[in-house]
C-alpha positions, 0 to 999 in steps of 0.5 A: 475779538475783531471782525476782519476778513481773515477771521478772529477766533476765541476759544477755551483749550481742549477739548474745543466745544465752544468757540467764537469766530468773527469774519467781515464779509462783503456781499451785495444786499440782493445775495442775502444774509444766507449767502454772507453766512455760508461764506463765513461758515466756509471760512471758519471750517477752512480755519478749523481744519487748518488748526487741526480741529474737527467740527460739526454742526457749525451756526452762523449769525449775520449782522448787516453793518449798513443797518446796525446802530451805532452808539457813540460815546459823548465827547469828554469834557474838559 
């Protein structure tokens, strides 16, 4: 799965019970995580409806990429 503006969907076929969607949401820090979660939730709902899936009680988790720690792999030795 990748983080993209269009979203990335991963699920098991029929019935659709558990799934993950990832989105890149660009927003100002002033808008807060709630706004990013609402935007992603709207995108997820639109995607699911477009695929013909019903849904309820969507939950979002937000990660601010500006505060995310990135573990770089050490360069390979030759």
